[in-house]
N, C-alpha and C positions, 0 to 999 in steps of 0.2 A: 504494500499500500503506500509507494512512494512515488511521486510525480514532479514534474516541473513545477506545474501550478495547480492549486485546488480553487475553483470556482465555487461558491456558495450561493446556489439559486440557478435555476434554469428559465427564468423569467426574460421579460424584454431586454435587459441589458445583458444579464448572463448568458443567454444563447448566442448572441453573434460573438460576444468577447469568447467565449471557449471555442466555438468554430474558428475564428480568426487566429487563434493561439495555434490551435492544430493546424491549420493550414499552414503555419510558419515552421512547423516541425516539433513543436513542443509537445510533451506529454500533459494531458489534463485530465483530473477528475472533476467531473460536474457532478454536484449534489442537488438534489430535491427534495423538499421534506414530503411533497405529496407523492400520489401514486401514479403509475401510468394508467391511462384507460383501455378498457377493453372494448367498450362500446362506441367509443370516439364520439360522445354526444358532443364535445364542445366543438366539433367541426361543423355543426349545423349553427349558422349564424344567429338563428332565432332562439336557439337553445339556451341562451343567457338567462331566458325567464325560469329555468329550471336548475341552472348551475349556481346562480347568484343566492346565496343564503342556503346552499346546500352544502354539508359539511365535508362531503366527499370532494368538493371542488374549491371551497371558499375557507379562509382562516375565521370567518365570522366574528370579525372584532366589533365590539360595542363600545361606543365612547362613554366617558364621564359626563355627568350633567353640564350643560352648558349655560352659565349665567348669564352670557351675553344675549341667549335666545330661549329667556325664561327657564332654564334648567331643562332642556331638552337633551334626551338621548337618542342615539341613532346607530344602525348598523353601518360598518364601513367593509364592504366585502374588499378582499384582497386574495388573489389566485394561489390556490395550494394546490397546483397540478403543473406537470411540465408545459412551459410556456408562461407560468405565473398568471399575472392579471391580463396579460395578451390572450389567454385563453379562455377569459370569462367576461372580457369587457364588451362595449359597444362597438369595438372595431373602427373608431373614427380615427382618422389619419391626417393630422394636421401638425405642421413643424413649429409654429410659433412664428412671430415676427422676426425679421432681420435685426431689428433693433435690439429684440431682447437678448440677443448673444453679444451683440456690441455693448451692452450695458454689462454683462457678465465680465467682459475683457476689461471695460473701464473700471470695475471694481478691482482690478489687479489680476485677474485670472487669465494671463497670457495664453494666447492659442486658442481661446474659447470665443473670439468674435465671429461674426457670421462669414466671414471670408474663410475662415479656419474649419468652420464645422460643415460648410455646405458641400465639400467634396464627399464627407461622410453620410450625408443625407442622401446625395445621388448614388453612392457606391451601395447602399444597402437595400435600394429600390428597384423593381421593374414597375414602372407605373404607365398606365393607360394614356396619361398626359405627358409623354416624353419627348414631344415633337420640339419643344424649345429645350435644348441639350444644355442650354447655360443653367438651368434650374432643377430638371427633373433627370431621374436615372432610369435606364432602360436596361440594364444587366446585373441587377442585385438580386440577392436570395428572396427578399419579401415583395409579395406581388401587392401593389395597390392599384384598386379597380374603380371603375365608375359604377354606379347603380345599375344593377341589373332587372329592377323593378322600381317604377316611380308611381306614388300614388297621384291622382289628379289634384289633390288638395295640396300637394307639395307644391306644384308649379304656381298654383295660386298664391300661395305664402310668399314665393320669390317675388311674383309681381307686385304685391302690396308693399313689400319692403322698397323695391323701384319706386313705385308711387309716393312713397314717404320720403322720397329722396336719397336712398342708400344706392350707391352704383352696382351693378351687376358686375361680377368677378369670374371670369372664365376658369381660374385655377387658383385657389386660395394659398396653394403650395408653390406658386409660380413667382411671378415678377412681384406682385403686390399682396398684401395680406388683408387689404381692406376691402370690405363690401359684403355681397350677399352670393352664395354659390351652392351649387349641389354638392354634396358631401362626396368624399371618396371614403374607401374603406380596406381595411387589411383583410381582403379576401381574393380568393383564386378559383375562377369558375364557379362562383356561388357557394364556396365554402369558406370557412374561417381560416385564415393564413396565420396562424400565432406564430411568435418569434420561435419558438420550439421547433414548430414544422418547418419553418424556412430555412433556419441556420443549422440546426442540430441533427434532425430527423435524417438528412441526406449523409450525414457522416458517422451514424452510429457503427458503422462495421470498420471504421478507420481504428487500427490497432493503437493510435496515439489517444484515442478519447475513450475516457472509461464513464459510462454515465451510470448513477446509482440513485433510484429513487426511494421513496419512504426512508429518506435518512435525514435525521432532524440533527443539526448541528449544536452540541451543547455548549462548547466553547472553542475558542482559539487556543492553540498551544503556544505558549510564549516561552523562549528561552532569553531571558534577560528582556532586550528590549527588540527582540528579534521573533518574528512570527514562523514557526516551525512547522506548523499543521493544525490540524482540526481533531476535536474528540467527537464522533458521530455516534448515534443511537440508532439501530437498524433491526427490525424484529426482535426488540428485545436485548440485542447484544451491543456491546460497547465496541467501536472499532477505532483507532487511532489511525489517521492517515498523515503523512509527512509530505510536505511540499520543499525540494530544493532551492527553486526561486521565490516562492512565496503563496500568499493566500491573497484572494479576492472575493469581497463580500458584494455580491450583487442580489441581495437578499428583499430589496425594497425599503421604502422609506420607514416602515415599521420594524420588520425584521432585522435590517442591517444594525440599526443603532442598538437594539435589544442585544444582539450578538456581541456586539463591542463591549455593553455595559457588563454583561455576565462574565465576559472574559477580563474584566478588571480595568477596562479603558473609559472612563467616562468621569463624571462629576464627583470627586472623593468623598462628599457629604453622604451622597445618594449610595454609592457603593458600599460605604462602611455601614450605613442602615440595613443593609441586606447581608452583611457579614463578608462581603466580596473583598479580598485583597486588592488594593490600588497598586496596578501595574503601571499606568500612564494616566496622570492627571489631565483629564479634556473635559471641561465643565460644561460645553456647548452639546455633548452627545446627546441627541434627543430633544434638543432645543431647536427654535427657528422653523417649527412645523408650519408651513404655509401650505394653505387650500383656497379654493376657488369657492367662494360663497355665491347662493344665488337662488332662484325660484324656479319650481317646476309648476307650471299653471296648466290646469287642464280646462281644455275649452269645449264645450258641448257645441256641435254642428248641426245644420239642417240637413246635411247630406252624408252619404256613406263614408266612414272612415276606415281605417286598418282594422278597427274593432270588429268589423262584419266578419272576420276570420276567427272570432273567439267562440263562435258556436261550435257544437259538435261537428255539424257537416261542414263548415269553414274551416276547421281544423284539419280535417280529413282531405279536403280539397288542396290546402295549402301543402300540407306534406306530400302529397300525390305530386303536385306540380315540381316541387322541390327534387323528390327522388328520382322523378323522371327526366328532368331536364336543367335541375339545379338554377332555377328560375323561381320566380315570385316573392311573395312577402317573406318566406323564411330564408331567402338568398341574400340578404342585404344587411347593412348595419342598421343601428337603433335610429340614429337621426338622418333625415334624407335633406334637409338644408341647414347650412351653417352660415353666419353672418358676423363680422365684425365691424363695430361703428363706434362713433364719437358720441356719447350720450348729449353732448351740447356742443356747441359751436366753438367754445373756448378749451377743448379738450387738445392736448397736442397730439396724442395718438390714440387708437380706437381703445377705450376702456370698457367696452362691455362685448360679449359673445352671445350670440343666440344659438339655439338648436330648434328644429322641429322635428318632434316624433309624430307620424301619421296615424297615432293610436294613443289612447290613454290608458293607464295602469294604476292599480294601488298597491301599496306595500302592507303585507299583513304578517308581522313577526320578522321581518327580513325577507320574505318570500314574495315574489311579484304575482299579482294576478291581473289578468286581463278582462274586464266586463264586456259585454255586448252592447254596451251605449255607444253612440255616434261620437268619441271624443278625440281628442288630439292633444299633444302636450307642447306647450311652448316654455323653452327655457332660456333664461336669462342670466348671466353670472359675471361677476367682477373678473377683470382680466389680472389686475395688478394688486391684489389685497395687501393693505398693510398691516392687519392684524395676525398676530402669531400666537400659535398655541405650543405644547410640548407633550413629551412622552414621559413616563416615568416607570420603573420597573416596580412590579408588584412583589417579586421574589426572584430569588436566584437561579429558580428553575426555568430552563428554557421553554418548559411545556406551558407555563402560566402566561397568558397574554400581557402585554403591556398595558398601564392605564393612558387613555389617549385624552387629553385635555383641548378640544379643537378651538373654543374662543373665536368663533367665526366673525363676530360684529365687535370685537373689542375695540377697534377704531373707529372713530365717529366718521372717517371718509368712506369707510365701507359699507355702513349703513346708508350713507347719502347715494352710494353708488347703485345699491340695490333698488334703492327708491326710485332712481331714474329708470333703472331695468323695468320696473313695474309700470311706469308712466309710457315706455315704448311699447310692452305688451298690449296695454291698453289701446294705443295709437294704432298698432297693428290691427287689433281686433275690431276695429271700426274703420280699416281703410280697405276699399275694395282692391281687388276682387275676393281675397280671403275673408275680409271682414264682413262682408255681404252674408256670409254663412255662419257666422257664431251666433248662437243663441245666447250663450251665457258663458261668463269666466266663473269656473267654479270655486267658491270659498272666498273670492276677492272682493273686498268692500266697493260699495259704488264710489266712484270718484268724488261725488257730492259730499261724501262722508268726512273728507278732510285730510288733513297732514296727520292727525293724532290717531286716526282709524287705520291710515296706510301704515304708519310705523308700528302699530301694535301687530298687524297682520305681518309685516316683514319681519318682526322679531320671534315670531312663532313659525313661520312658513320657510324662514331660509335654510338652506340645507347645503352639505358639502357636494361638491360635484365629482367628488372621488379621484382627485388629483393631489394627493398629499406629497410634498416634496419638501427638502430644506434640513432635514432632521440630522445630516452629517455634513454640514456647510462647507462648501469649497471657499478657500480664499487665502490671502495672504497675512491676515491678522493673527496675534497670538490665540485668538480663542477659536479660529477656524479649525474644523475638525480634520477637514484633508487639504492638500496643498493643491495648485494647479495639475499637478501632474498625478493626482488622484491617491497619493502616497498618504496613509494617516500618520498626522504628524506625532512624533515621538517615537514610532515603531518602524523597523526596517522590515522589509518584505510583506508589508500588508496595505492593501489599496481598498477603496470603497469605489464602485462603479454601478450607479443606479441614480433614480431620481431624488434620492436622499442627498445629493451634493448640490443641487440647485441653490445657488447663493440669493436668486432673486426668482419670483415667479414668471412664467411666460403666459403670452396671450393665446389660450388654446390647449387642448388635450395633451396629454403628457406622453403618451405611448410612443410616438414617433421619436420624441426627444431622447426617452430612455433608451431606446434601440440604437440612436445616434451616439450615446454616451458609452454603450458596449463597443460600438466599432472603434470610437476614438481610443478608448481606454486599450484596446488590442496595440495600438500603435506606442502608448505612453509607457506601459507595462513591459512589451517585449520588443523595442526599438531594433 
């Protein structure tokens, strides 16, 4: 059990990282806490309705009460299966704005500006929209596809945005990040294309790659200030794997900081509280938790929506269409339309993101349920939150989930931005042609009720968009957890490569950026 590198986590970042290291001739042990599938349920795009909240696929985290939202608690799905969250997410592929990465570099993270990361975004994908080769890729492992099924209501939603003054954008992953556009998804021929399927699956027979599922990492093995390997529990047995060159944590924004802390790398006061020997003092491990806060507003329509497929006959018809042709409602990501806009004219950059789901659903104890009513869901979220939360250990046992403190509306500016998002939802719901079919915005107070009613509604209705980042922040200051080369400060032979390194949030869903981080990490770790 000795390898050149050990990569912990086969998700969005860990899969491309492991594949690229093997491609360069290194021997790699890739560890995954979840189990490989037999039925391959995750490959059906719409099956996320069954995998999210299902302990077979999902870590099923539950947050602590959030005092900024009237004590609200909620489920935070995170993938526990090969592919990680890319195997259970909404498959929305968006890179973020070029300015986001230039901001990272301006914070001292040399090599993370847009011109530096764009080649990795292009390298990792084969996109339908690859005609402009200055921005898109046409030879990468991950397939990024246009929608194979579009609901008529989605086209009306786009037209209402345009009628409200938002420009139509042919490709949000192209030259510009602003405007409204049809979504692109991480799908291939109507099947989900997770990071594991794209990068690791084709290499499983390579003698340089050892993949081990159902393998929970207990701790990083440290020899002084150097990482030598990991202790793993699998099938009730403890295994020690050693790494000649080092260990990379790609376990995500929740699990990577947890593994660091239980290994003795973190805030000394917190580690001592749980009886953990302090190996490296790094007080910001688990801090700087950033998340996109926003609203999921269901609208009842006077025409049929995707919920028509929720009836028994509709489900049979939808599955038959997918099984026979890989088309139809089951073949596409959750969102059909994305938009990035400036909520007011004085905003320097787009501060709000919108999604449209051509269906509406409810959550019951973390499980998603789709009724037969004619519903759609309009989503509006803050692009650049100023509120931060944190994680804390509950125990030194890696089987015990960490405590998650979101504090989504801790900063007054985030509350104001969500309120502006609510104003835009109302505007779209009254702008033809989409607005002509809206009967009611469910649970939203009437606009005439005034500011206090809106604020009360936002405090209880704001939810996370499941894009947690920043808990192993990258930077050049003394409190940064990792340096710009992703090396954990104070430790040799240990890196973090996943969304936890974000020094600042991006405008957009985070999956594409996490994959890019894995691609770039391979060059930084094994130059």
